[in-house]
TORKOL-4160 file (C-alpha; in steps of 0.2 Angstrom, whole numbers, padded with zeros to 4 digits, m for minus):
311
<pt num="1" X="0012" Y="0107" Z="0077"/>
<pt num="2" X="0005" Y="0116" Z="0062"/>
<pt num="3" X="0009" Y="0116" Z="0043"/>
<pt num="4" X="0016" Y="0132" Z="0037"/>
<pt num="5" X="0010" Y="0135" Z="0019"/>
<pt num="6" X="0017" Y="0153" Z="0016"/>
<pt num="7" X="0028" Y="0147" Z="0002"/>
<pt num="8" X="0014" Y="0138" Z="m0007"/>
<pt num="9" X="0001" Y="0152" Z="m0005"/>
<pt num="10" X="0013" Y="0166" Z="m0011"/>
<pt num="11" X="0020" Y="0155" Z="m0026"/>
<pt num="12" X="0002" Y="0151" Z="m0031"/>
<pt num="13" X="m0003" Y="0170" Z="m0030"/>
<pt num="14" X="0013" Y="0174" Z="m0041"/>
<pt num="15" X="0010" Y="0161" Z="m0054"/>
<pt num="16" X="m0009" Y="0163" Z="m0056"/>
<pt num="17" X="m0006" Y="0180" Z="m0063"/>
<pt num="18" X="m0002" Y="0183" Z="m0082"/>
<pt num="19" X="0013" Y="0193" Z="m0079"/>
<pt num="20" X="0028" Y="0193" Z="m0067"/>
<pt num="21" X="0024" Y="0203" Z="m0052"/>
<pt num="22" X="0039" Y="0211" Z="m0043"/>
<pt num="23" X="0029" Y="0214" Z="m0026"/>
<pt num="24" X="0022" Y="0196" Z="m0027"/>
<pt num="25" X="0040" Y="0189" Z="m0029"/>
<pt num="26" X="0046" Y="0199" Z="m0014"/>
<pt num="27" X="0032" Y="0192" Z="m0003"/>
<pt num="28" X="0037" Y="0174" Z="m0010"/>
<pt num="29" X="0055" Y="0175" Z="m0008"/>
<pt num="30" X="0055" Y="0181" Z="0010"/>
<pt num="31" X="0045" Y="0166" Z="0016"/>
<pt num="32" X="0054" Y="0154" Z="0028"/>
<pt num="33" X="0050" Y="0140" Z="0015"/>
<pt num="34" X="0059" Y="0149" Z="0002"/>
<pt num="35" X="0074" Y="0153" Z="0013"/>
<pt num="36" X="0075" Y="0135" Z="0019"/>
<pt num="37" X="0074" Y="0128" Z="0001"/>
<pt num="38" X="0089" Y="0139" Z="m0005"/>
<pt num="39" X="0099" Y="0135" Z="0010"/>
<pt num="40" X="0096" Y="0116" Z="0007"/>
<pt num="41" X="0100" Y="0117" Z="m0011"/>
<pt num="42" X="0116" Y="0126" Z="m0008"/>
<pt num="43" X="0121" Y="0113" Z="0006"/>
<pt num="44" X="0118" Y="0099" Z="m0007"/>
<pt num="45" X="0130" Y="0107" Z="m0019"/>
<pt num="46" X="0116" Y="0114" Z="m0030"/>
<pt num="47" X="0120" Y="0132" Z="m0031"/>
<pt num="48" X="0105" Y="0144" Z="m0030"/>
<pt num="49" X="0102" Y="0162" Z="m0025"/>
<pt num="50" X="0088" Y="0174" Z="m0026"/>
<pt num="51" X="0093" Y="0181" Z="m0043"/>
<pt num="52" X="0093" Y="0163" Z="m0050"/>
<pt num="53" X="0075" Y="0160" Z="m0044"/>
<pt num="54" X="0069" Y="0177" Z="m0050"/>
<pt num="55" X="0076" Y="0174" Z="m0067"/>
<pt num="56" X="0068" Y="0157" Z="m0069"/>
<pt num="57" X="0051" Y="0163" Z="m0063"/>
<pt num="58" X="0052" Y="0177" Z="m0075"/>
<pt num="59" X="0055" Y="0166" Z="m0089"/>
<pt num="60" X="0042" Y="0154" Z="m0084"/>
<pt num="61" X="0029" Y="0168" Z="m0084"/>
<pt num="62" X="0035" Y="0176" Z="m0100"/>
<pt num="63" X="0040" Y="0161" Z="m0111"/>
<pt num="64" X="0026" Y="0148" Z="m0116"/>
<pt num="65" X="0031" Y="0130" Z="m0112"/>
<pt num="66" X="0047" Y="0135" Z="m0103"/>
<pt num="67" X="0053" Y="0122" Z="m0090"/>
<pt num="68" X="0063" Y="0130" Z="m0077"/>
<pt num="69" X="0077" Y="0121" Z="m0067"/>
<pt num="70" X="0068" Y="0121" Z="m0051"/>
<pt num="71" X="0052" Y="0113" Z="m0058"/>
<pt num="72" X="0041" Y="0127" Z="m0054"/>
<pt num="73" X="0033" Y="0124" Z="m0071"/>
<pt num="74" X="0025" Y="0108" Z="m0063"/>
<pt num="75" X="0017" Y="0119" Z="m0050"/>
<pt num="76" X="0011" Y="0132" Z="m0063"/>
<pt num="77" X="0003" Y="0117" Z="m0073"/>
<pt num="78" X="m0007" Y="0112" Z="m0058"/>
<pt num="79" X="m0014" Y="0128" Z="m0051"/>
<pt num="80" X="m0032" Y="0122" Z="m0051"/>
<pt num="81" X="m0028" Y="0107" Z="m0041"/>
<pt num="82" X="m0016" Y="0116" Z="m0030"/>
<pt num="83" X="m0029" Y="0129" Z="m0025"/>
<pt num="84" X="m0040" Y="0115" Z="m0019"/>
<pt num="85" X="m0025" Y="0107" Z="m0010"/>
<pt num="86" X="m0020" Y="0123" Z="m0001"/>
<pt num="87" X="m0038" Y="0125" Z="0006"/>
<pt num="88" X="m0038" Y="0107" Z="0011"/>
<pt num="89" X="m0021" Y="0109" Z="0020"/>
<pt num="90" X="m0027" Y="0125" Z="0029"/>
<pt num="91" X="m0043" Y="0116" Z="0035"/>
<pt num="92" X="m0035" Y="0099" Z="0040"/>
<pt num="93" X="m0017" Y="0103" Z="0045"/>
<pt num="94" X="m0018" Y="0097" Z="0063"/>
<pt num="95" X="m0027" Y="0080" Z="0057"/>
<pt num="96" X="m0013" Y="0078" Z="0044"/>
<pt num="97" X="0001" Y="0080" Z="0057"/>
<pt num="98" X="m0008" Y="0068" Z="0069"/>
<pt num="99" X="m0010" Y="0055" Z="0056"/>
<pt num="100" X="0009" Y="0056" Z="0052"/>
<pt num="101" X="0013" Y="0054" Z="0071"/>
<pt num="102" X="0001" Y="0039" Z="0072"/>
<pt num="103" X="0012" Y="0031" Z="0058"/>
<pt num="104" X="0027" Y="0034" Z="0068"/>
<pt num="105" X="0020" Y="0028" Z="0085"/>
<pt num="106" X="0014" Y="0012" Z="0076"/>
<pt num="107" X="0032" Y="0007" Z="0074"/>
<pt num="108" X="0041" Y="0015" Z="0088"/>
<pt num="109" X="0038" Y="0020" Z="0106"/>
<pt num="110" X="0024" Y="0033" Z="0108"/>
<pt num="111" X="0035" Y="0041" Z="0122"/>
<pt num="112" X="0046" Y="0048" Z="0109"/>
<pt num="113" X="0045" Y="0067" Z="0109"/>
<pt num="114" X="0043" Y="0076" Z="0092"/>
<pt num="115" X="0040" Y="0094" Z="0091"/>
<pt num="116" X="0046" Y="0104" Z="0076"/>
<pt num="117" X="0041" Y="0117" Z="0064"/>
<pt num="118" X="0034" Y="0111" Z="0047"/>
<pt num="119" X="0036" Y="0120" Z="0031"/>
<pt num="120" X="0029" Y="0115" Z="0014"/>
<pt num="121" X="0039" Y="0121" Z="m0001"/>
<pt num="122" X="0039" Y="0116" Z="m0019"/>
<pt num="123" X="0055" Y="0114" Z="m0030"/>
<pt num="124" X="0070" Y="0104" Z="m0033"/>
<pt num="125" X="0073" Y="0085" Z="m0033"/>
<pt num="126" X="0071" Y="0080" Z="m0014"/>
<pt num="127" X="0055" Y="0074" Z="m0006"/>
<pt num="128" X="0059" Y="0083" Z="0010"/>
<pt num="129" X="0073" Y="0086" Z="0023"/>
<pt num="130" X="0075" Y="0090" Z="0041"/>
<pt num="131" X="0086" Y="0104" Z="0049"/>
<pt num="132" X="0094" Y="0101" Z="0066"/>
<pt num="133" X="0078" Y="0091" Z="0072"/>
<pt num="134" X="0070" Y="0108" Z="0073"/>
<pt num="135" X="0063" Y="0111" Z="0056"/>
<pt num="136" X="0055" Y="0099" Z="0044"/>
<pt num="137" X="0053" Y="0104" Z="0025"/>
<pt num="138" X="0041" Y="0094" Z="0014"/>
<pt num="139" X="0043" Y="0096" Z="m0005"/>
<pt num="140" X="0024" Y="0097" Z="m0010"/>
<pt num="141" X="0029" Y="0097" Z="m0028"/>
<pt num="142" X="0030" Y="0078" Z="m0027"/>
<pt num="143" X="0013" Y="0076" Z="m0018"/>
<pt num="144" X="0001" Y="0087" Z="m0028"/>
<pt num="145" X="m0016" Y="0079" Z="m0025"/>
<pt num="146" X="m0008" Y="0065" Z="m0016"/>
<pt num="147" X="m0015" Y="0067" Z="0002"/>
<pt num="148" X="m0010" Y="0050" Z="0009"/>
<pt num="149" X="0007" Y="0051" Z="0001"/>
<pt num="150" X="0010" Y="0068" Z="0009"/>
<pt num="151" X="0006" Y="0061" Z="0026"/>
<pt num="152" X="0018" Y="0047" Z="0023"/>
<pt num="153" X="0033" Y="0058" Z="0018"/>
<pt num="154" X="0028" Y="0069" Z="0033"/>
<pt num="155" X="0030" Y="0054" Z="0045"/>
<pt num="156" X="0047" Y="0050" Z="0037"/>
<pt num="157" X="0054" Y="0067" Z="0041"/>
<pt num="158" X="0045" Y="0069" Z="0058"/>
<pt num="159" X="0054" Y="0053" Z="0063"/>
<pt num="160" X="0071" Y="0062" Z="0059"/>
<pt num="161" X="0066" Y="0077" Z="0070"/>
<pt num="162" X="0063" Y="0067" Z="0086"/>
<pt num="163" X="0071" Y="0073" Z="0102"/>
<pt num="164" X="0087" Y="0064" Z="0107"/>
<pt num="165" X="0094" Y="0066" Z="0124"/>
<pt num="166" X="0111" Y="0075" Z="0124"/>
<pt num="167" X="0120" Y="0061" Z="0133"/>
<pt num="168" X="0114" Y="0048" Z="0120"/>
<pt num="169" X="0121" Y="0060" Z="0106"/>
<pt num="170" X="0137" Y="0062" Z="0116"/>
<pt num="171" X="0139" Y="0043" Z="0117"/>
<pt num="172" X="0137" Y="0040" Z="0099"/>
<pt num="173" X="0149" Y="0055" Z="0095"/>
<pt num="174" X="0162" Y="0046" Z="0105"/>
<pt num="175" X="0162" Y="0032" Z="0092"/>
<pt num="176" X="0167" Y="0045" Z="0078"/>
<pt num="177" X="0184" Y="0050" Z="0085"/>
<pt num="178" X="0194" Y="0038" Z="0074"/>
<pt num="179" X="0193" Y="0039" Z="0055"/>
<pt num="180" X="0188" Y="0020" Z="0054"/>
<pt num="181" X="0175" Y="0021" Z="0067"/>
<pt num="182" X="0169" Y="0038" Z="0060"/>
<pt num="183" X="0166" Y="0030" Z="0042"/>
<pt num="184" X="0158" Y="0014" Z="0049"/>
<pt num="185" X="0147" Y="0021" Z="0062"/>
<pt num="186" X="0142" Y="0036" Z="0051"/>
<pt num="187" X="0137" Y="0023" Z="0037"/>
<pt num="188" X="0128" Y="0011" Z="0048"/>
<pt num="189" X="0119" Y="0024" Z="0058"/>
<pt num="190" X="0112" Y="0032" Z="0042"/>
<pt num="191" X="0107" Y="0015" Z="0036"/>
<pt num="192" X="0097" Y="0011" Z="0052"/>
<pt num="193" X="0090" Y="0029" Z="0053"/>
<pt num="194" X="0084" Y="0029" Z="0035"/>
<pt num="195" X="0078" Y="0011" Z="0036"/>
<pt num="196" X="0066" Y="0015" Z="0050"/>
<pt num="197" X="0060" Y="0031" Z="0042"/>
<pt num="198" X="0057" Y="0022" Z="0026"/>
<pt num="199" X="0048" Y="0008" Z="0035"/>
<pt num="200" X="0037" Y="0021" Z="0044"/>
<pt num="201" X="0033" Y="0029" Z="0028"/>
<pt num="202" X="0029" Y="0014" Z="0017"/>
<pt num="203" X="0025" Y="0000" Z="0029"/>
<pt num="204" X="0030" Y="m0018" Z="0028"/>
<pt num="205" X="0026" Y="m0020" Z="0010"/>
<pt num="206" X="0032" Y="m0007" Z="m0003"/>
<pt num="207" X="0016" Y="m0005" Z="m0014"/>
<pt num="208" X="0022" Y="0011" Z="m0023"/>
<pt num="209" X="0039" Y="0017" Z="m0027"/>
<pt num="210" X="0046" Y="0031" Z="m0017"/>
<pt num="211" X="0042" Y="0048" Z="m0026"/>
<pt num="212" X="0061" Y="0052" Z="m0025"/>
<pt num="213" X="0067" Y="0036" Z="m0032"/>
<pt num="214" X="0077" Y="0032" Z="m0016"/>
<pt num="215" X="0067" Y="0016" Z="m0012"/>
<pt num="216" X="0059" Y="0007" Z="m0027"/>
<pt num="217" X="0053" Y="m0011" Z="m0029"/>
<pt num="218" X="0067" Y="m0013" Z="m0042"/>
<pt num="219" X="0080" Y="m0008" Z="m0028"/>
<pt num="220" X="0073" Y="m0022" Z="m0017"/>
<pt num="221" X="0075" Y="m0035" Z="m0030"/>
<pt num="222" X="0093" Y="m0030" Z="m0031"/>
<pt num="223" X="0095" Y="m0032" Z="m0012"/>
<pt num="224" X="0110" Y="m0045" Z="m0013"/>
<pt num="225" X="0120" Y="m0033" Z="m0024"/>
<pt num="226" X="0117" Y="m0019" Z="m0011"/>
<pt num="227" X="0123" Y="m0030" Z="0003"/>
<pt num="228" X="0138" Y="m0036" Z="m0007"/>
<pt num="229" X="0143" Y="m0017" Z="m0009"/>
<pt num="230" X="0140" Y="m0014" Z="0009"/>
<pt num="231" X="0151" Y="m0029" Z="0014"/>
<pt num="232" X="0164" Y="m0022" Z="0002"/>
<pt num="233" X="0163" Y="m0005" Z="0010"/>
<pt num="234" X="0165" Y="m0011" Z="0028"/>
<pt num="235" X="0180" Y="m0022" Z="0024"/>
<pt num="236" X="0188" Y="m0007" Z="0015"/>
<pt num="237" X="0185" Y="0004" Z="0030"/>
<pt num="238" X="0191" Y="m0010" Z="0042"/>
<pt num="239" X="0207" Y="m0011" Z="0033"/>
<pt num="240" X="0210" Y="0007" Z="0031"/>
<pt num="241" X="0207" Y="0008" Z="0012"/>
<pt num="242" X="0197" Y="0023" Z="0012"/>
<pt num="243" X="0201" Y="0028" Z="m0006"/>
<pt num="244" X="0191" Y="0012" Z="m0011"/>
<pt num="245" X="0176" Y="0017" Z="m0001"/>
<pt num="246" X="0162" Y="0022" Z="m0012"/>
<pt num="247" X="0148" Y="0028" Z="0000"/>
<pt num="248" X="0139" Y="0037" Z="m0014"/>
<pt num="249" X="0135" Y="0021" Z="m0023"/>
<pt num="250" X="0127" Y="0013" Z="m0008"/>
<pt num="251" X="0108" Y="0013" Z="m0008"/>
<pt num="252" X="0106" Y="0015" Z="0011"/>
<pt num="253" X="0087" Y="0017" Z="0010"/>
<pt num="254" X="0085" Y="m0001" Z="0002"/>
<pt num="255" X="0098" Y="m0009" Z="0014"/>
<pt num="256" X="0090" Y="m0001" Z="0029"/>
<pt num="257" X="0072" Y="m0005" Z="0024"/>
<pt num="258" X="0076" Y="m0023" Z="0021"/>
<pt num="259" X="0085" Y="m0024" Z="0039"/>
<pt num="260" X="0070" Y="m0016" Z="0047"/>
<pt num="261" X="0057" Y="m0025" Z="0038"/>
<pt num="262" X="0065" Y="m0042" Z="0042"/>
<pt num="263" X="0065" Y="m0037" Z="0061"/>
<pt num="264" X="0047" Y="m0032" Z="0060"/>
<pt num="265" X="0042" Y="m0048" Z="0051"/>
<pt num="266" X="0049" Y="m0058" Z="0066"/>
<pt num="267" X="0041" Y="m0047" Z="0079"/>
<pt num="268" X="0058" Y="m0039" Z="0084"/>
<pt num="269" X="0053" Y="m0021" Z="0080"/>
<pt num="270" X="0055" Y="m0017" Z="0099"/>
<pt num="271" X="0074" Y="m0017" Z="0095"/>
<pt num="272" X="0071" Y="m0002" Z="0084"/>
<pt num="273" X="0069" Y="0009" Z="0100"/>
<pt num="274" X="0087" Y="0006" Z="0104"/>
<pt num="275" X="0092" Y="0016" Z="0089"/>
<pt num="276" X="0078" Y="0028" Z="0090"/>
<pt num="277" X="0081" Y="0033" Z="0108"/>
<pt num="278" X="0099" Y="0028" Z="0112"/>
<pt num="279" X="0107" Y="0029" Z="0095"/>
<pt num="280" X="0114" Y="0011" Z="0097"/>
<pt num="281" X="0112" Y="0000" Z="0081"/>
<pt num="282" X="0122" Y="m0015" Z="0087"/>
<pt num="283" X="0108" Y="m0026" Z="0093"/>
<pt num="284" X="0098" Y="m0022" Z="0077"/>
<pt num="285" X="0113" Y="m0027" Z="0066"/>
<pt num="286" X="0116" Y="m0043" Z="0077"/>
<pt num="287" X="0098" Y="m0048" Z="0076"/>
<pt num="288" X="0097" Y="m0046" Z="0057"/>
<pt num="289" X="0113" Y="m0056" Z="0055"/>
<pt num="290" X="0105" Y="m0070" Z="0066"/>
<pt num="291" X="0089" Y="m0069" Z="0055"/>
<pt num="292" X="0099" Y="m0070" Z="0039"/>
<pt num="293" X="0108" Y="m0086" Z="0044"/>
<pt num="294" X="0091" Y="m0095" Z="0046"/>
<pt num="295" X="0082" Y="m0087" Z="0032"/>
<pt num="296" X="0092" Y="m0089" Z="0015"/>
<pt num="297" X="0080" Y="m0076" Z="0007"/>
<pt num="298" X="0088" Y="m0062" Z="0017"/>
<pt num="299" X="0105" Y="m0055" Z="0010"/>
<pt num="300" X="0119" Y="m0057" Z="0023"/>
<pt num="301" X="0130" Y="m0044" Z="0032"/>
<pt num="302" X="0147" Y="m0054" Z="0032"/>
<pt num="303" X="0154" Y="m0057" Z="0050"/>
<pt num="304" X="0172" Y="m0052" Z="0044"/>
<pt num="305" X="0165" Y="m0036" Z="0038"/>
<pt num="306" X="0155" Y="m0031" Z="0054"/>
<pt num="307" X="0163" Y="m0040" Z="0069"/>
<pt num="308" X="0175" Y="m0026" Z="0073"/>
<pt num="309" X="0161" Y="m0014" Z="0075"/>
<pt num="310" X="0148" Y="m0023" Z="0084"/>
<pt num="311" X="0157" Y="m0035" Z="0096"/>
């Protein structure tokens, strides 16, 4: 697997000039990274098209101090650092990918197959994203000059891109047929998925807050609040009160990271392969509940809220 830097190179070439270059913009906007960025932004409800980006880049080039809505101004303000970073990434791409894979295999089975295309882009608010387990996009804007942090976010997204056998996907999909199960399994699956990815990225101790703000040390100090909200959501789903379920207010990253960290600290990390390979989170949740009963520092998942799902 190699790093595709076309987006970064063409944006660098465009912004280092003292004027807006029409031909340079055309070379930039047709890159796979640019297309993937626009598709992702639109999928997330943040409307964007070629004209929007062109207008913002033109203003950025023509108006001193202009701060565009895609944050390309950050890129423009760091061109000297970015020039060195691009050279480093071109020369060390394979080693960077291998380091990211080593982080993954330090937590889960090294038999997991990961083979995907990797694109570095710059813009927007997300740290990165994965498309259909076939394409990984990393927002380099958050990691300018941060080589180790770049490896860490790459390990997070590469975990999401692992190959899962069709049969295991189908088995998990059968749990999504009813509305109650669809809500519950979707929520718990995302919690465990992101929890493992965050643990791979940050390790057992969160030394630095996540660049995107999804996982911070403050989040973790508020862990009991997060779990209370999870219990409330699961109870509402159980009782069919879907209008009261506020999934958007749940910090699935913090909840998942706490669960995975607890298992790791008790040498139970092998259970993570049950989700990683088989998409089965039941034993992970059950083990965490057992640990939280004997360790009062761990916030609890209430039996009444979860028993209808895992037993």
